[in-house]
C-alpha positions in Angstrom: -54.7 4.6 29.3 -54.5 4.8 25.6 -52.1 2.1 24.6 -50.6 1.1 21.2 -49.6 -2.5 20.9 -47.3 -3.0 18.0 -47.1 -6.6 16.8 -44.9 -8.7 14.6 -46.4 -8.9 11.1 -45.1 -12.2 9.7 -48.5 -13.7 10.6 -51.9 -12.2 11.5 -52.8 -11.8 15.2 -55.7 -14.2 14.9 -56.6 -17.8 15.8 -55.4 -20.4 15.2 -52.1 -18.8 16.2 -49.1 -19.5 14.1 -46.8 -19.0 17.0 -46.2 -17.5 20.4 -45.8 -13.9 19.3 -49.3 -13.8 17.7 -50.8 -15.4 20.8 -49.0 -13.0 23.1 -50.3 -9.9 21.2 -53.8 -11.3 21.0 -54.2 -12.1 24.7 -52.4 -8.9 25.8 -54.8 -6.8 23.9 -57.8 -8.6 25.2 -56.5 -8.4 28.8 -55.7 -4.7 28.6 -59.2 -4.0 27.2 -60.8 -6.0 30.0 -59.0 -3.7 32.4 -60.5 -0.6 30.8 -57.6 0.5 28.6 -58.2 1.9 25.1 -56.0 -0.4 22.9 -55.0 0.1 19.3 -53.3 -2.9 17.7 -50.7 -2.2 15.0 -50.5 -5.5 13.1 -51.2 -6.9 9.7 -54.6 -5.8 8.3 -55.9 -9.4 8.2 -55.7 -9.7 12.0 -58.7 -10.4 14.2 -61.3 -7.6 13.5 -62.5 -7.6 17.1 -59.6 -5.2 17.8 -59.1 -1.6 16.7 -56.5 -2.3 14.0 -54.0 0.1 12.5 -52.5 -2.0 9.6 -48.7 -2.1 9.5 -49.1 -4.1 6.2 -52.4 -4.8 4.4 -51.8 -8.5 4.9 -49.2 -10.5 6.8 -46.0 -10.7 5.0 -45.6 -14.5 5.0 -48.4 -14.8 2.5 -46.5 -13.0 -0.3 -42.9 -13.3 1.0 -42.7 -16.7 2.7 -40.0 -16.4 5.3 -38.1 -19.6 4.3 -37.7 -18.2 0.7 -37.2 -14.5 1.5 -35.7 -14.2 5.0 -32.9 -11.6 4.8 -33.6 -10.5 1.3 -33.7 -6.9 0.2 -37.3 -7.3 -1.2 -38.7 -8.5 2.1 -36.7 -6.0 4.2 -38.0 -3.1 2.0 -41.6 -4.3 2.2 -41.6 -4.6 6.0 -39.5 -1.4 6.6 -42.0 0.6 4.5 -44.9 -0.8 6.6 -43.2 0.1 9.9 -42.2 3.5 8.6 -45.9 4.4 7.9 -47.0 2.7 11.2 -44.5 4.6 13.3 -45.6 7.9 11.9 -49.1 7.0 13.0 -47.8 6.0 16.5 -45.9 9.3 16.8 -49.1 11.3 15.8 -51.4 9.1 17.9 -51.1 10.8 21.3 -50.8 7.4 23.0 -50.0 7.2 26.7 -47.6 4.3 26.2 -46.6 1.9 23.4 -46.1 -1.8 24.0 -43.7 -3.0 21.2 -44.0 -6.7 20.2 -42.7 -6.1 16.7 -39.2 -7.6 16.8 -38.4 -4.7 14.4 -35.6 -2.2 14.8 -37.6 1.0 14.2 -39.8 1.2 17.3 -37.2 1.2 20.1 -35.0 3.7 18.2 -37.9 6.0 17.6 -38.9 5.8 21.2 -35.4 7.0 22.2 -35.3 9.7 19.5 -38.8 11.1 20.0 -39.3 10.5 23.8 -42.1 8.1 23.3 -42.9 6.0 26.4 -42.4 2.5 25.2 -42.0 -1.0 26.6 -40.3 -3.4 24.2 -41.0 -7.0 24.8 -38.1 -9.2 23.6 -39.4 -12.7 22.7 -36.4 -13.8 20.7 -32.6 -14.3 21.2 -30.5 -11.2 20.3 -30.1 -11.3 16.5 -27.8 -8.5 15.3 -30.1 -5.9 13.9 -32.5 -5.9 16.8 -29.6 -6.2 19.4 -28.0 -3.0 18.0 -31.3 -1.2 18.1 -32.1 -2.2 21.6 -28.7 -1.5 23.0 -28.8 2.1 21.5 -32.3 2.8 22.7 -31.9 2.7 26.5 -33.7 5.6 28.1 -35.8 6.2 31.3 -38.9 6.2 29.1 -37.8 3.3 26.8 -37.7 0.0 28.7 -37.3 -3.6 27.8 -38.9 -6.8 29.0 -37.5 -10.3 28.5 -39.3 -13.5 29.4 -36.7 -15.3 31.6 -33.5 -14.7 33.6 -31.7 -16.8 31.0 -32.8 -14.5 28.2 -31.8 -11.4 30.2 -28.2 -12.8 30.3 -28.3 -13.5 26.6 -29.3 -10.0 25.7 -27.0 -8.3 28.2 -24.1 -10.7 29.0 -22.1 -7.8 30.5 -24.9 -7.0 32.9 -28.4 -5.7 32.4 -29.1 -2.0 32.5 -31.7 -0.3 34.6 -34.1 -0.3 31.6 -34.2 -4.2 31.3 -36.6 -6.3 33.3 -37.9 -9.9 33.4 -41.6 -10.2 32.8 -42.8 -13.8 32.3 -45.3 -14.6 29.7 -48.8 -15.3 31.0 -51.7 -17.4 29.7 -55.4 -17.5 30.2 -55.9 -20.2 32.8 -59.5 -20.7 31.9 -58.5 -21.6 28.3 -56.2 -24.4 29.5 -58.5 -26.4 31.9 -56.9 -28.7 34.5 -57.4 -32.4 33.8 -56.7 -34.7 36.8 -55.6 -37.7 34.7 -53.8 -38.5 31.5 -54.6 -41.2 29.0 -51.1 -42.6 28.4 -50.4 -40.5 25.3 -47.5 -38.1 24.8 -48.3 -34.9 22.8 -46.1 -32.4 20.9 -47.3 -29.0 19.7 -45.7 -26.1 17.9 -44.4 -24.9 14.5 -42.9 -27.7 12.6 -39.4 -26.8 11.4 -35.9 -28.1 12.3 -35.1 -25.9 15.3 -38.3 -27.0 17.1 -36.9 -30.5 17.2 -40.0 -32.6 16.5 -37.9 -35.4 15.1 -36.4 -35.9 18.6 -39.9 -36.2 20.0 -40.7 -38.9 17.4 -37.6 -40.9 18.2 -38.0 -40.5 22.0 -41.6 -41.7 21.8 -40.4 -44.8 20.1 -37.9 -45.4 22.9 -40.5 -44.8 25.5 -43.1 -47.0 23.7 -45.7 -44.2 24.1 -48.2 -43.0 21.5 -47.4 -39.5 20.3 -49.9 -37.0 18.9 -48.5 -34.1 16.9 -50.1 -30.7 16.4 -48.9 -27.6 14.5 -48.4 -25.9 11.2 -45.8 -27.4 8.8 -43.4 -24.5 8.1 -40.7 -26.6 6.5 -42.2 -29.2 4.1 -38.8 -30.7 3.2 -38.0 -31.3 6.9 -41.5 -32.8 7.6 -41.4 -35.1 4.5 -37.9 -36.3 5.3 -37.8 -36.7 9.1 -41.5 -36.9 10.3 -43.8 -38.3 7.6 -42.0 -41.6 7.2 -42.6 -42.3 10.9 -46.3 -41.6 11.1 -48.3 -44.6 12.1 -51.2 -45.7 14.2 -49.2 -44.6 17.3 -47.4 -41.5 15.9 -50.1 -39.3 14.4 -50.1 -35.8 12.9 -53.4 -33.9 13.4 -52.6 -30.6 11.6 -52.9 -27.0 12.8 -56.1 -26.8 14.9 -58.0 -24.1 16.8 -57.1 -23.3 20.4 -60.0 -25.1 22.0 -59.3 -28.3 20.1 -55.6 -28.1 21.0 -56.3 -27.5 24.7 -58.6 -30.6 24.8 -56.0 -32.8 23.1 -53.0 -31.5 25.1 -54.9 -31.7 28.4 -55.8 -35.3 28.0 -52.2 -36.4 27.5 -49.9 -37.9 30.1 -46.8 -36.0 29.1 -45.9 -33.0 26.9 -42.7 -33.4 24.9 -40.8 -30.1 24.4 -37.8 -30.2 22.1 -36.2 -26.8 21.4 -32.9 -27.0 19.5 -32.2 -23.3 19.9 -31.7 -20.9 22.8 -35.4 -21.1 23.9 -36.3 -17.8 25.7 -39.4 -19.1 27.4 -41.5 -22.0 26.2 -45.1 -21.0 25.9 -46.3 -24.4 24.6 -44.9 -26.1 27.6 -46.5 -23.7 30.0 -49.9 -24.2 28.3 -49.6 -27.9 28.8 -48.6 -27.5 32.4 -51.7 -25.4 33.0 -53.7 -28.5 32.0 -51.8 -30.5 34.6 -49.6 -32.2 31.9 -46.0 -32.6 33.1 -43.2 -31.9 30.6 -40.3 -33.9 29.2 -37.9 -31.5 27.6 -34.6 -31.0 25.9 -32.6 -28.8 28.2 -32.0 -25.7 26.1 -32.2 -22.0 26.8 -34.6 -21.1 29.6 -36.5 -24.4 29.6 -35.4 -25.7 33.0 -35.9 -22.3 34.5 -39.5 -22.0 33.2 -40.7 -25.6 33.6 -39.1 -26.1 37.0 -37.5 -29.2 38.5 -40.7 -30.5 40.0 -43.0 -30.1 37.0 -40.8 -31.7 34.4 -37.9 -34.0 33.5 -35.0 -33.1 31.2 -32.6 -34.6 28.8 -29.5 -33.1 27.2 -29.6 -32.2 23.5 -29.0 -34.9 20.9 -29.9 -37.8 23.3 -33.4 -39.1 22.2 -33.1 -42.2 24.3 -32.6 -40.0 27.4 -35.6 -38.0 26.3 -37.6 -41.2 26.1 -36.6 -42.0 29.7 -37.6 -38.4 30.7 -41.0 -39.0 29.2 -41.6 -42.0 31.3 -40.4 -40.2 34.5 -42.4 -37.1 33.7 -45.6 -39.0 33.2 -45.4 -40.1 36.9 -45.4 -36.5 38.3 -48.5 -35.5 40.2 -50.5 -33.3 37.8 -51.3 -30.8 40.5 -47.7 -29.7 40.5 -47.4 -28.3 37.0 -50.8 -26.6 37.3 -49.8 -25.0 40.6 -46.6 -23.6 39.0 -48.5 -22.0 36.2 -51.0 -20.5 38.6 -48.2 -19.0 40.7 -45.9 -17.8 38.0 -47.5 -17.6 34.5 -51.1 -16.3 34.7 -52.3 -13.7 32.3 -53.3 -11.4 35.2 -49.8 -11.7 36.7 -48.2 -10.8 33.3 -50.5 -7.7 32.8 -49.9 -6.5 36.4 -46.2 -6.6 35.6 -46.6 -4.8 32.3 -48.8 -2.1 33.9 -46.1 -1.4 36.4 -43.6 -1.1 33.7 -45.8 1.2 31.6 -46.0 3.5 34.7 -42.2 3.5 34.8 -42.0 4.4 31.1 -44.4 7.3 31.6 -42.6 8.5 34.7 -39.4 8.3 32.8 -40.4 11.3 30.7 -39.5 13.5 33.6 -35.9 12.3 33.5 -33.1 13.0 31.0 -31.2 10.2 29.2 -27.5 10.3 28.8 -26.4 11.7 25.4 -25.2 8.9 23.2 -24.5 8.6 19.5 -27.2 6.3 18.0 -28.6 5.9 14.5 -31.6 8.2 14.0 -34.4 7.2 11.7 -36.2 9.3 9.2 -39.7 8.1 8.5 -40.2 8.1 4.7 -43.8 7.2 4.2 -43.3 5.2 1.0 -45.7 2.9 -0.8 -45.6 -0.7 -0.1 -43.4 -2.9 -2.2 -45.2 -4.9 -4.8 -45.1 -8.5 -3.6 -42.8 -10.9 -5.4 -44.2 -14.5 -5.7 -42.1 -17.1 -4.0 -40.3 -19.4 -6.3 
């Protein structure tokens, strides 16, 4: 098949990944190509050149419009909308068999509904208003949606999911996260460092548990890091920066427990699954789909805002047989399993072109191919 994968453009689809969205698009494209599909990646122009790239924007928008300064501003919205307007015209003219939409942008699902484009939209985030309205108006036999957990399905459609909505768990490359039969007594935390990822709870919990803690990830909120993390760094609580995937896999795989601390409605928990693939059990704050994804046998849980309880969960999790988390990932979250599921959904989208969708009143989009907005430097 000729497949267009439309990615989020806040960051490039390239290693080291800034987050789960970038990792998902990267591994999805590689896996689809390995199965013989012809893949075009619609992403920022500074994404990995191994792929056939159609640039939505010349460079990822966070370089010139840092999210923490520009989120929700007219300047950033115009810049991104102009990019997706141009990109969607290319999609419509591209004669693709199916489109996999990872963009978290409101244009693609509405255009799929409007122009009868076979499209699977992956929803990796909770239902923020603009995207929720676009998704709820774009339901059609050829326009389908995939969420990453049952919990997320209920968040997006609390009144009951439509025929077009499906659960498709994220998958990882098991070879990239090698099983390690023993841990070395350390705890490890990895992810983007900003308040809703909850690293400060991991730091406090590690002190309660009297366990060394290694921290990996990009600092997205300097003020948060300097106020709540940096003062506690020591010989036992160490920050190692944002490292490449192989380095991260070695560091995570050697630990005795992975600390996962989402303070939001976590839809999946990719970092926890990667650790589990190495055999590392998880101690987690019980938010969103965490308990559903990690499973009762592969982790231990604490309620939000109870760092002492999280410290106890760390000690208990470290005693779990490491074969248990690895087996769960092999059974539920492999890359092959994910792509099998997606290929089946692609087939449903294509077959849906033979059916008619109910007539509904939904906002139609005119693609005005405008020049990109001149970037405004962050203050």
